[in-house]
C-alpha positions in Angstrom: 71.6 137.0 67.3 73.4 140.0 68.8 73.4 141.0 72.5 71.4 143.7 73.7 68.2 144.6 75.5 65.2 142.5 74.5 61.4 142.8 75.2 59.6 139.5 74.3 56.1 139.9 72.8 53.6 137.1 72.1 50.7 137.8 69.8 47.7 135.6 69.5 44.2 134.7 70.5 44.6 133.7 74.2 41.1 132.3 74.2 41.5 131.3 77.0 45.3 131.8 78.1 47.0 128.7 79.5 50.0 128.0 81.6 52.0 127.2 78.5 51.4 130.7 77.2 53.0 132.1 80.2 55.7 129.3 80.5 57.1 130.3 77.2 58.2 133.7 78.6 59.9 132.1 81.4 61.7 129.4 79.3 62.8 131.9 76.8 64.2 134.5 79.3 66.2 131.8 81.2 67.7 130.6 77.9 68.6 134.0 76.7 70.2 134.9 80.1 71.9 131.7 80.6 73.7 131.9 77.2 74.4 135.6 77.5 72.5 136.3 74.4 70.9 139.4 75.8 69.0 141.0 78.7 65.3 140.4 78.6 63.9 143.7 80.2 60.1 142.9 79.6 57.5 140.7 78.3 54.3 141.8 76.5 51.1 139.7 75.7 49.2 141.2 72.8 45.8 139.6 72.1 44.4 140.0 68.7 41.5 142.1 67.6 37.9 140.6 67.6 37.9 141.1 63.7 40.5 138.3 63.5 37.5 135.9 63.3 39.1 132.7 64.7 36.7 130.0 65.7 35.8 130.2 69.6 37.4 133.7 69.8 35.5 135.4 72.6 35.3 139.2 72.9 38.8 140.9 73.5 37.7 142.4 76.8 37.0 138.8 78.2 40.4 137.7 76.9 42.3 140.7 78.3 40.5 140.2 81.7 41.6 136.5 81.8 45.1 137.5 80.9 45.4 139.9 83.6 44.1 137.3 86.2 46.6 134.8 84.9 49.5 137.4 85.1 48.7 138.6 88.6 51.8 136.9 90.1 54.1 138.1 87.2 56.5 141.1 87.8 57.7 141.5 84.3 54.9 140.3 81.8 52.2 142.8 81.0 49.1 142.9 78.6 48.9 145.2 75.8 45.4 146.3 74.7 46.7 148.2 71.7 45.7 145.7 69.1 42.3 145.1 70.5 41.6 148.9 70.5 42.3 149.3 66.9 39.6 149.7 64.2 40.4 146.2 63.0 42.8 143.4 62.8 46.5 144.5 62.9 49.3 142.6 61.1 51.8 141.1 63.4 54.7 143.1 62.0 53.0 146.3 62.6 52.3 145.5 66.2 55.9 144.7 66.6 56.9 148.0 65.1 54.4 150.0 67.2 55.6 148.4 70.4 59.4 148.8 69.6 58.8 152.4 68.5 57.1 153.3 71.7 59.6 151.8 73.9 62.5 153.3 72.2 60.9 156.7 71.9 59.7 156.6 75.5 60.1 159.8 77.4 59.9 160.2 81.1 56.9 162.7 80.8 54.9 160.2 78.8 51.5 159.4 80.5 51.9 155.8 81.6 48.2 155.2 81.2 48.7 155.7 77.5 51.0 152.8 77.4 50.3 150.6 80.5 52.0 147.8 79.0 55.4 149.4 79.1 57.9 147.2 81.0 58.8 148.4 84.4 62.5 148.5 83.6 61.6 150.9 80.7 59.5 153.0 83.1 62.5 152.9 85.4 60.5 152.0 88.4 62.5 148.8 89.2 65.5 148.7 91.5 68.4 147.1 89.6 70.5 144.3 91.2 74.2 144.6 90.9 74.0 141.1 89.3 71.9 142.1 86.5 73.4 143.2 83.3 70.6 145.6 82.3 71.8 148.7 80.6 71.7 151.9 82.6 68.9 154.4 82.2 69.3 158.1 81.7 66.1 160.3 82.2 63.9 157.3 81.6 65.7 156.3 78.2 67.8 153.4 77.5 71.3 154.3 76.3 70.9 151.5 73.7 67.9 150.6 71.6 65.6 147.7 72.7 64.6 145.1 70.2 61.2 143.7 70.4 61.3 140.0 69.4 58.3 137.8 68.5 58.0 135.0 71.0 56.2 132.1 69.6 56.0 128.2 69.3 57.2 126.0 66.5 53.7 125.8 65.1 53.7 129.5 64.3 57.1 129.3 62.7 55.8 126.4 60.6 52.8 128.4 59.6 55.1 130.7 57.6 55.0 128.1 54.9 51.1 128.1 54.7 50.2 129.7 51.2 48.4 133.0 51.5 48.8 133.2 55.4 51.9 135.4 55.6 53.3 137.6 53.0 57.0 137.7 52.1 57.2 141.3 53.1 55.8 140.4 56.6 58.2 137.5 57.1 61.1 139.7 56.2 60.0 142.5 58.6 59.3 140.2 61.5 62.4 137.9 61.1 64.9 140.4 59.7 64.0 143.5 61.6 62.9 142.1 64.9 63.7 138.4 65.2 62.2 135.3 66.4 62.3 133.4 69.7 60.9 130.0 69.1 60.1 127.6 71.9 60.3 124.2 70.4 57.8 121.4 71.0 57.8 117.6 71.0 57.7 116.2 67.5 58.7 119.5 65.7 61.9 120.0 63.7 62.4 123.8 63.4 65.8 123.6 62.2 64.8 121.6 59.1 61.9 123.8 58.5 64.3 126.9 58.5 66.8 125.1 56.3 63.9 124.5 53.7 62.7 128.0 53.6 64.8 130.5 51.7 63.6 133.7 53.6 64.0 132.0 57.1 67.4 130.6 56.1 68.5 134.1 55.1 67.7 135.4 58.5 68.5 132.2 60.3 71.0 134.1 62.7 68.0 136.1 63.8 66.1 133.1 64.8 66.6 131.7 68.4 65.4 128.2 69.0 64.7 127.6 72.6 64.4 123.9 73.8 61.6 123.0 76.2 62.7 120.1 78.2 59.5 120.1 80.3 56.8 118.8 77.9 53.7 120.8 78.1 51.2 120.3 75.2 48.5 122.2 76.9 46.6 124.5 74.5 43.6 126.8 74.4 41.9 124.3 72.1 42.2 121.6 74.8 40.9 123.7 77.5 37.9 124.9 75.4 37.1 121.3 74.6 37.1 120.2 78.2 34.8 123.1 79.2 32.5 122.5 76.2 32.2 118.8 77.4 31.6 119.8 80.9 34.8 118.1 82.0 37.4 119.7 84.4 40.2 121.9 83.1 41.7 122.6 86.4 45.6 122.7 86.7 45.8 123.5 82.9 45.3 127.3 83.7 44.7 129.5 86.6 41.7 128.8 88.7 40.7 132.5 88.4 40.5 132.1 84.5 38.3 129.1 84.9 36.2 131.0 87.3 35.9 133.9 85.0 35.0 131.7 82.0 32.2 130.1 84.0 30.9 133.3 85.5 30.6 134.7 81.9 29.4 131.6 80.3 32.4 131.4 78.0 33.1 128.2 76.0 30.0 126.7 77.7 31.8 126.5 80.9 31.0 123.5 83.0 28.8 124.1 86.2 31.3 122.7 88.5 33.7 125.6 87.7 31.3 128.1 88.9 32.3 127.2 92.5 35.8 128.6 91.5 35.9 132.2 92.6 38.5 134.6 91.4 40.0 137.0 93.8 38.1 139.9 92.4 34.7 138.2 93.1 32.6 139.5 96.0 30.7 136.0 96.4 32.1 134.0 99.4 31.5 130.5 100.2 29.7 129.5 103.5 32.1 129.1 106.5 33.5 125.5 107.0 30.9 123.4 108.8 27.8 125.4 107.9 25.6 124.7 105.0 24.2 127.3 102.7 20.7 128.3 103.7 18.1 126.8 101.2 14.9 128.3 100.2 11.8 126.2 100.8 9.0 127.0 98.5 6.5 125.9 101.1 7.5 128.7 103.5 5.2 131.8 103.3 7.0 134.7 102.0 6.4 137.7 99.5 7.7 135.8 96.5 5.2 134.5 94.1 5.4 132.3 90.9 3.4 133.3 87.9 1.8 130.7 85.7 1.0 130.9 82.0 -2.3 132.4 80.7 -5.0 129.8 79.6 -7.4 130.6 76.9 -6.6 134.3 77.0 -7.5 134.4 80.7 -4.9 135.8 83.0 -4.8 133.6 86.0 -4.1 134.7 89.5 -0.6 134.1 91.1 0.0 130.7 92.7 0.7 131.6 96.4 2.1 129.2 98.9 -0.9 129.6 101.2 -3.0 127.5 98.7 -1.2 124.4 99.6 -3.9 122.0 101.1 -4.1 122.2 105.0 -3.4 118.6 105.4 -0.1 118.7 103.4 2.6 116.4 104.9 6.2 117.6 104.3 8.0 115.2 101.7 4.7 114.2 100.1 3.7 115.3 96.7 0.8 117.9 96.3 -1.4 119.1 93.6 -1.9 122.8 93.1 -5.1 123.7 91.0 -5.3 127.1 89.4 -8.3 129.3 89.4 -9.0 128.7 85.8 -9.2 124.9 86.3 -11.7 125.4 89.2 -14.2 126.8 86.7 -13.8 124.1 84.3 -15.9 121.0 83.9 -14.8 118.0 85.9 -13.5 116.3 82.8 -11.6 119.3 81.7 -9.7 120.1 84.9 -6.1 121.1 84.4 -3.6 120.3 87.2 -0.8 122.8 87.5 
């Protein structure tokens, strides 16, 4: 894998995003820089279109919102909404080509809003440290081409062998033209897999295997399962992501996560030492509770002032509807 400027792009569902999705970028960048393989000048997360049809794939606008919340603290990874805005699902090789062409054809007069995912170093808004080996910029353009490489886990690499999932043309373009940066996982043997695949072996010099010494098997599937079962998924992803999922009832989010408020929420908790005010249904107010019609007769509303005068707080009470009062003694219906 030759030296040069590199932008890492991860394509996938991100339903929801996890810490491991983000850690992959950090692990890969550190490895590339430490071995002098190239200069990583940006990272892009590209969620797939809704038409991808994967199980538990929530609408793209939700996945994009969760990704942006999870990436609030990153100064080099951005979210690209390009795939999600297309008419349908986009093949991975086409997504790689689109982002690489835009980066290398970027002009300083391009409206940033049309490609808000452009890395800051490409937009030439970052200040460069003398210790960085980033290429110099001239009028907003790199003096050398940037290569967009697909960042993935070992499971995606192994999926190349799944019949009918990838075409040989796609694999040739992804690995041969762009290149793969594979973050390995426990129990996988990507080197053997590459050796057993003729296409991958042909382009083996364009596949970078990045070891992950800090084992992290967290996946979107695990987070969804926990939320579906009403169990805690905290510390597997950002609290803001869990709060968002709970607020929008994604993945049957557990009620306890509703107390997690992301930074964009206007709802605040009561100050320490103060309990939230509770509404007592026995206190007279303008609110009323409607009751269902009986025998086609529309009943009156059940007002609080109809509670018996001798009511003692904490004691059960019967409230009888107007319809029941006109019934025979044996047919009275207690509401």
